[in-house]
PLY file of the C-alpha trace (Angstrom):
ply
format ascii 1.0
element vertex 392
property float x
property float y
property float z
element edge 391
property int vertex1
property int vertex2
end_header
119.48 83.16 124.24
117.52 86.20 123.08
116.31 86.62 119.50
114.31 89.36 117.77
111.68 88.17 115.29
110.58 90.54 112.53
109.82 90.51 108.79
107.52 91.72 106.00
109.45 94.97 105.48
108.12 95.46 101.93
110.78 98.07 101.17
109.81 99.82 97.97
106.08 99.91 98.77
104.13 102.96 97.62
100.61 104.05 98.52
98.61 106.20 96.10
101.87 107.40 94.57
103.55 108.14 97.92
106.71 106.13 98.62
106.66 104.40 102.01
110.35 103.51 101.84
111.50 106.44 104.03
109.08 105.26 106.76
110.21 101.64 106.36
113.83 102.79 106.56
113.07 104.57 109.85
111.32 101.45 111.18
114.34 99.27 110.30
116.58 101.76 112.09
114.28 101.47 115.13
114.39 97.65 114.99
118.20 97.60 114.78
118.41 99.88 117.81
115.97 97.65 119.70
118.13 94.63 118.88
121.05 96.44 120.50
119.19 97.78 123.55
117.55 94.41 124.22
120.95 92.70 123.93
119.71 90.06 121.49
121.94 87.32 120.18
120.32 87.18 116.74
117.66 88.75 114.53
115.31 86.61 112.42
113.72 88.18 109.33
110.79 86.07 108.08
110.68 87.12 104.43
109.35 89.86 102.13
112.30 92.15 102.57
111.18 93.92 99.42
107.79 94.72 97.93
108.73 93.49 94.47
111.17 91.20 92.74
112.92 94.23 91.22
113.23 96.80 94.01
114.40 100.35 93.43
117.76 101.57 94.67
116.34 103.39 97.71
114.54 100.22 98.82
117.76 98.20 98.53
119.65 100.89 100.40
117.14 100.82 103.29
117.42 97.03 103.68
121.20 96.83 103.27
121.66 99.67 105.77
119.68 97.57 108.23
122.06 94.62 107.88
125.11 96.90 108.04
123.73 98.45 111.22
123.33 95.00 112.78
126.93 94.23 111.77
128.16 97.40 113.49
126.30 96.36 116.63
127.77 92.85 116.49
124.38 91.15 115.96
124.10 88.28 113.43
120.90 87.54 111.55
119.10 84.89 109.50
116.66 85.89 106.76
114.48 84.03 104.26
112.92 84.98 100.94
109.20 85.74 100.86
106.72 85.58 98.01
107.36 89.25 97.10
111.13 88.71 96.95
113.17 87.39 94.04
114.86 84.27 95.40
117.46 84.44 92.62
118.24 88.07 93.36
118.69 87.34 97.07
120.77 84.26 96.29
123.09 86.38 94.15
123.96 88.65 97.09
123.90 86.03 99.85
127.70 85.78 99.79
128.11 89.54 100.30
125.50 89.56 103.06
127.34 86.73 104.74
130.39 88.99 105.15
128.36 91.23 107.46
126.89 88.34 109.45
123.57 88.26 107.59
122.78 84.67 106.59
120.30 84.54 103.72
118.26 81.46 102.78
116.53 82.15 99.48
115.87 78.62 98.20
115.02 75.20 99.62
116.55 72.08 98.11
114.65 68.89 99.12
117.74 66.90 98.10
119.83 68.80 100.67
117.32 69.93 103.29
119.87 70.52 106.03
121.54 73.14 103.83
118.69 75.37 104.95
119.62 75.05 108.63
121.64 77.99 109.90
123.66 78.05 113.10
124.52 80.98 115.37
126.60 80.67 118.53
125.67 83.09 121.32
128.24 84.73 123.58
127.49 82.21 126.33
128.20 79.32 123.93
124.56 78.34 123.34
123.87 77.28 119.74
120.84 78.58 117.85
119.68 76.33 115.03
117.33 77.98 112.57
115.51 75.70 110.14
114.93 78.35 107.47
112.17 77.53 104.99
111.60 80.33 102.44
108.35 80.80 100.55
107.49 77.71 98.49
105.15 78.26 95.58
102.33 75.77 95.27
103.25 75.49 91.59
106.56 73.97 92.63
104.94 71.80 95.28
102.35 70.22 93.01
103.15 69.05 89.51
100.77 70.14 86.77
100.06 66.55 85.86
98.85 65.86 89.38
96.33 68.70 89.15
94.56 67.39 86.07
91.06 66.46 87.12
91.75 67.09 90.82
89.46 69.26 92.92
90.55 72.04 95.27
90.42 69.74 98.31
92.93 67.40 96.66
95.23 70.30 95.77
95.12 71.52 99.35
95.89 68.08 100.71
98.84 67.63 98.38
100.27 71.00 99.37
99.82 70.29 103.08
101.43 66.88 102.77
104.35 68.34 100.84
104.90 71.14 103.36
104.69 68.71 106.27
107.28 66.50 104.58
109.65 69.44 103.99
109.22 70.71 107.56
110.06 67.25 108.84
113.17 67.12 106.62
114.56 70.50 107.60
113.87 70.12 111.34
115.64 66.76 111.40
118.79 68.79 112.00
117.58 69.96 115.42
119.46 68.79 118.51
118.54 68.55 122.19
121.49 70.66 123.36
120.65 73.60 121.07
117.92 76.21 120.76
115.72 75.05 117.86
113.67 77.50 115.78
111.69 76.99 112.57
111.26 80.08 110.36
108.80 80.09 107.45
107.03 82.48 105.07
103.60 80.97 104.56
99.93 81.07 105.57
98.92 78.99 108.58
95.28 78.07 108.90
93.46 80.20 111.44
95.66 83.28 110.98
93.78 86.58 111.12
94.59 88.88 108.23
95.15 92.56 108.90
92.87 93.38 105.95
95.84 94.52 103.88
94.34 95.63 100.59
97.10 94.12 98.47
97.14 90.65 100.02
93.67 90.08 101.45
92.39 87.93 98.60
95.51 85.78 98.42
95.89 85.23 102.14
92.29 84.59 103.05
90.98 82.80 99.94
94.11 80.87 99.08
93.55 77.11 99.35
97.22 76.50 100.06
97.47 76.86 103.82
99.14 74.80 106.54
97.07 73.41 109.41
98.37 74.35 112.85
98.52 70.64 113.64
101.22 70.21 110.96
103.71 72.49 112.71
106.51 70.35 114.20
106.56 70.24 117.98
110.35 69.73 117.86
110.59 73.49 117.27
110.72 75.57 120.44
109.54 78.59 118.46
108.09 79.04 114.96
108.91 82.48 113.47
106.35 83.19 110.77
106.14 85.78 108.02
103.57 86.61 105.32
100.55 87.77 107.36
100.91 91.44 108.29
98.92 91.31 111.53
101.06 90.37 114.54
99.53 87.38 116.35
100.09 84.09 118.13
98.97 80.98 116.27
99.39 78.24 118.85
101.13 77.16 122.05
102.61 73.84 120.93
104.79 74.65 119.16
104.84 78.32 120.12
104.20 80.04 116.78
103.91 83.77 116.02
103.55 86.14 113.11
105.66 89.24 113.81
103.67 91.31 111.31
104.83 94.24 109.19
106.83 97.06 110.83
104.53 99.88 109.61
100.91 100.17 108.45
101.57 99.42 104.79
98.16 100.28 103.34
94.68 101.25 104.48
93.75 97.64 105.07
96.19 97.80 108.01
94.91 101.15 109.35
94.78 101.07 113.13
97.02 97.98 113.49
99.62 98.26 116.25
103.00 97.30 114.82
105.62 95.45 116.82
108.46 92.93 116.92
108.73 89.81 119.05
111.52 89.34 121.59
111.95 85.62 122.27
113.92 84.19 125.20
115.07 80.62 124.66
117.26 77.98 126.23
117.75 74.34 125.22
114.97 71.99 126.26
112.77 74.66 127.87
109.64 76.52 126.69
110.20 79.87 125.01
109.17 83.17 126.56
107.79 85.74 124.10
107.53 89.49 124.63
105.86 92.02 122.36
107.78 95.26 121.73
105.70 98.00 120.01
107.18 100.03 117.16
106.62 103.77 116.83
107.88 104.40 113.29
105.62 104.92 110.31
102.87 107.39 109.51
99.49 106.27 110.90
96.75 105.48 108.40
93.04 106.04 108.82
90.04 105.09 106.70
86.79 107.03 107.14
83.37 106.27 105.67
80.87 109.12 105.74
77.49 110.00 104.24
77.58 112.94 101.85
75.24 114.95 104.10
77.70 114.69 107.02
80.89 115.33 105.02
81.49 118.92 106.15
81.30 117.93 109.81
83.71 115.03 109.22
86.21 117.23 107.40
86.38 119.55 110.40
86.79 116.62 112.81
89.73 115.23 110.82
91.69 118.46 110.44
94.09 117.55 113.25
94.85 113.98 112.11
98.61 113.62 111.63
98.66 110.78 109.13
97.44 109.55 105.75
93.69 109.42 105.11
91.36 107.46 102.90
87.90 109.02 102.65
84.99 106.92 101.37
81.92 109.08 100.72
78.56 107.35 100.54
76.69 109.24 97.83
72.99 108.84 96.93
72.50 107.48 93.43
72.08 110.38 91.02
73.54 113.01 93.37
75.92 115.57 91.83
79.52 115.05 92.91
81.38 117.51 90.69
84.33 118.98 92.56
83.86 116.71 95.57
87.37 115.24 95.45
88.99 118.67 95.15
86.88 119.89 98.05
88.13 117.06 100.26
91.77 117.39 99.20
91.71 121.14 99.81
90.29 120.69 103.33
92.47 117.65 104.16
95.70 117.66 102.12
96.86 114.56 104.03
94.21 112.57 102.14
95.74 110.03 99.76
92.57 108.36 98.52
89.01 109.52 97.90
86.41 106.95 96.87
82.75 107.48 96.08
80.27 104.77 97.00
76.93 105.06 95.26
74.04 104.01 97.49
70.33 103.92 96.73
68.42 106.74 98.46
66.17 104.23 100.23
69.17 102.88 102.09
70.63 106.24 103.20
68.25 107.47 105.93
68.87 110.95 107.25
69.34 111.65 110.95
65.62 112.51 111.25
64.61 109.29 109.50
66.94 107.23 111.68
65.10 108.34 114.79
61.92 106.77 113.42
63.52 103.47 112.44
63.79 100.44 114.69
67.11 98.70 115.32
66.01 95.87 113.03
65.10 98.27 110.22
68.46 99.99 110.49
70.22 96.63 110.44
68.19 95.51 107.40
69.32 98.62 105.50
72.90 98.09 106.58
72.83 94.44 105.46
71.32 95.33 102.11
73.97 98.00 101.56
76.82 95.59 102.33
75.47 92.40 100.73
73.01 93.74 98.11
70.38 91.29 99.24
67.57 90.75 101.73
68.32 89.85 105.32
68.23 86.02 105.74
65.76 84.72 108.30
68.42 83.07 110.47
70.41 86.33 110.63
67.22 88.27 111.41
66.47 85.88 114.27
70.01 86.11 115.66
69.93 89.91 115.50
66.60 90.09 117.35
67.92 87.76 120.05
71.04 89.89 120.48
68.98 93.09 120.49
66.70 91.72 123.20
69.69 90.57 125.25
71.29 94.01 125.11
68.06 95.78 126.00
67.57 93.33 128.86
71.01 94.21 130.27
70.16 97.92 130.05
0 1
1 2
2 3
3 4
4 5
5 6
6 7
7 8
8 9
9 10
10 11
11 12
12 13
13 14
14 15
15 16
16 17
17 18
18 19
19 20
20 21
21 22
22 23
23 24
24 25
25 26
26 27
27 28
28 29
29 30
30 31
31 32
32 33
33 34
34 35
35 36
36 37
37 38
38 39
39 40
40 41
41 42
42 43
43 44
44 45
45 46
46 47
47 48
48 49
49 50
50 51
51 52
52 53
53 54
54 55
55 56
56 57
57 58
58 59
59 60
60 61
61 62
62 63
63 64
64 65
65 66
66 67
67 68
68 69
69 70
70 71
71 72
72 73
73 74
74 75
75 76
76 77
77 78
78 79
79 80
80 81
81 82
82 83
83 84
84 85
85 86
86 87
87 88
88 89
89 90
90 91
91 92
92 93
93 94
94 95
95 96
96 97
97 98
98 99
99 100
100 101
101 102
102 103
103 104
104 105
105 106
106 107
107 108
108 109
109 110
110 111
111 112
112 113
113 114
114 115
115 116
116 117
117 118
118 119
119 120
120 121
121 122
122 123
123 124
124 125
125 126
126 127
127 128
128 129
129 130
130 131
131 132
132 133
133 134
134 135
135 136
136 137
137 138
138 139
139 140
140 141
141 142
142 143
143 144
144 145
145 146
146 147
147 148
148 149
149 150
150 151
151 152
152 153
153 154
154 155
155 156
156 157
157 158
158 159
159 160
160 161
161 162
162 163
163 164
164 165
165 166
166 167
167 168
168 169
169 170
170 171
171 172
172 173
173 174
174 175
175 176
176 177
177 178
178 179
179 180
180 181
181 182
182 183
183 184
184 185
185 186
186 187
187 188
188 189
189 190
190 191
191 192
192 193
193 194
194 195
195 196
196 197
197 198
198 199
199 200
200 201
201 202
202 203
203 204
204 205
205 206
206 207
207 208
208 209
209 210
210 211
211 212
212 213
213 214
214 215
215 216
216 217
217 218
218 219
219 220
220 221
221 222
222 223
223 224
224 225
225 226
226 227
227 228
228 229
229 230
230 231
231 232
232 233
233 234
234 235
235 236
236 237
237 238
238 239
239 240
240 241
241 242
242 243
243 244
244 245
245 246
246 247
247 248
248 249
249 250
250 251
251 252
252 253
253 254
254 255
255 256
256 257
257 258
258 259
259 260
260 261
261 262
262 263
263 264
264 265
265 266
266 267
267 268
268 269
269 270
270 271
271 272
272 273
273 274
274 275
275 276
276 277
277 278
278 279
279 280
280 281
281 282
282 283
283 284
284 285
285 286
286 287
287 288
288 289
289 290
290 291
291 292
292 293
293 294
294 295
295 296
296 297
297 298
298 299
299 300
300 301
301 302
302 303
303 304
304 305
305 306
306 307
307 308
308 309
309 310
310 311
311 312
312 313
313 314
314 315
315 316
316 317
317 318
318 319
319 320
320 321
321 322
322 323
323 324
324 325
325 326
326 327
327 328
328 329
329 330
330 331
331 332
332 333
333 334
334 335
335 336
336 337
337 338
338 339
339 340
340 341
341 342
342 343
343 344
344 345
345 346
346 347
347 348
348 349
349 350
350 351
351 352
352 353
353 354
354 355
355 356
356 357
357 358
358 359
359 360
360 361
361 362
362 363
363 364
364 365
365 366
366 367
367 368
368 369
369 370
370 371
371 372
372 373
373 374
374 375
375 376
376 377
377 378
378 379
379 380
380 381
381 382
382 383
383 384
384 385
385 386
386 387
387 388
388 389
389 390
390 391
C-alpha cells in the first residue's frame, strides 16, 4: 500500500498584506497530481487545513478543490483538524466531504475512541487503518482544578500521561492483518522548528509536548502535523513531520518543502520517500549593515521571490526615506525592519581587519544577547578557533 503524507496547508495565510492562498492552491494542485502519478492508495492530511477558524471563501475553495481533485483521480483521503482549524466547522462539513471520499476527523471522543479510526481498502484488498487523533488542547486535557498550585513540570506530566492514554485507546483498533498508521497534530519532543515567525514561541516554548518514547510501537508509521519543517522523529515507530507545502513566512525562508510517500504492508517496516515540491514563491531574509546597503540592493536585484530586509543602523543615524529607497530598488520586498545597534558594535570593514576573531565574536555576542561574553563560551570559542587554525 502506498500513502502520501502531507498537511499544514494554512490556506488563507497572508504575509505583510500579500495573500499566500494562490500559492497554496498551486501547491495543493501539485500534491494531488503527485498522488495520481505515484499511484497512491490514500492521502493523509495531518491538520491545519486553514490558517484560521474562519477562513475566507478563496481559502475554502482552494482546500475543497483539492479534495474534489482527489475524488476525480479516485484517491480517498483521511484528514484531521489542527490547532488553527475550527473543529466544529470541519465537523459540520464532514458529511459532504465524505461523499467525495474525504474522511474528516475533527474531534476525539475518549468515550468512543475507535470512532476516530478510519479504514480504507486498497485495490489489492489490503486494509489501511488510520488512528486519527486531531489537535487536543491542553485546556481540555487538564482540568483547571488540577492546575491549582501545580508547577509546570506537573502540568507537562499530566498532559503527557493523558496523550499516552488516548494514543493507547485509539490504536487498540489496530490489527495484525492491516496496515496501521497513527496520525496526529501535536508537538513531539525533539522536533526542530522551521523558525516560522507565527508559531516559533508556541512550538518551542510550549510545555505540552509528547516524548518520543510515548509514541506507540504498534503503529507502522506515525504521520505528524503541526511543525512546519519536514523531518524524521524516530525509527521505532517510524515517525515523520511532512511539513508545510510552501514557505509560509520568513521564519521558513530557505526550507525545502516536500511530501512523504510511504510504502506499507501488514507486519513489515515502512519505507519512506521524500518528494520535493516546487510550488510557492521562495522567501529570503537578509541582514545588512547600513554602510553596505547599496551593494546588497544591487546583489538582490535578480531574486525572484519575496524579501525581508533587516538593516542594522547605528544608534542616532538618520534613516529618513530608507524604506522607500529599499522598496524602490527591490519592489519584491515585503518587509523592511531597522535594527538599532550601538556604534561600538558595528565595526567598519577597515576596523574588522584590525580585530581578532575573539573580538569580533565578542561584539557579535553582545549584539545578539545584550551582555558580556560568558567565560565558558569564551573558552569554547578559543578552543574551536585554535582547532580550525590548526587544521589550516
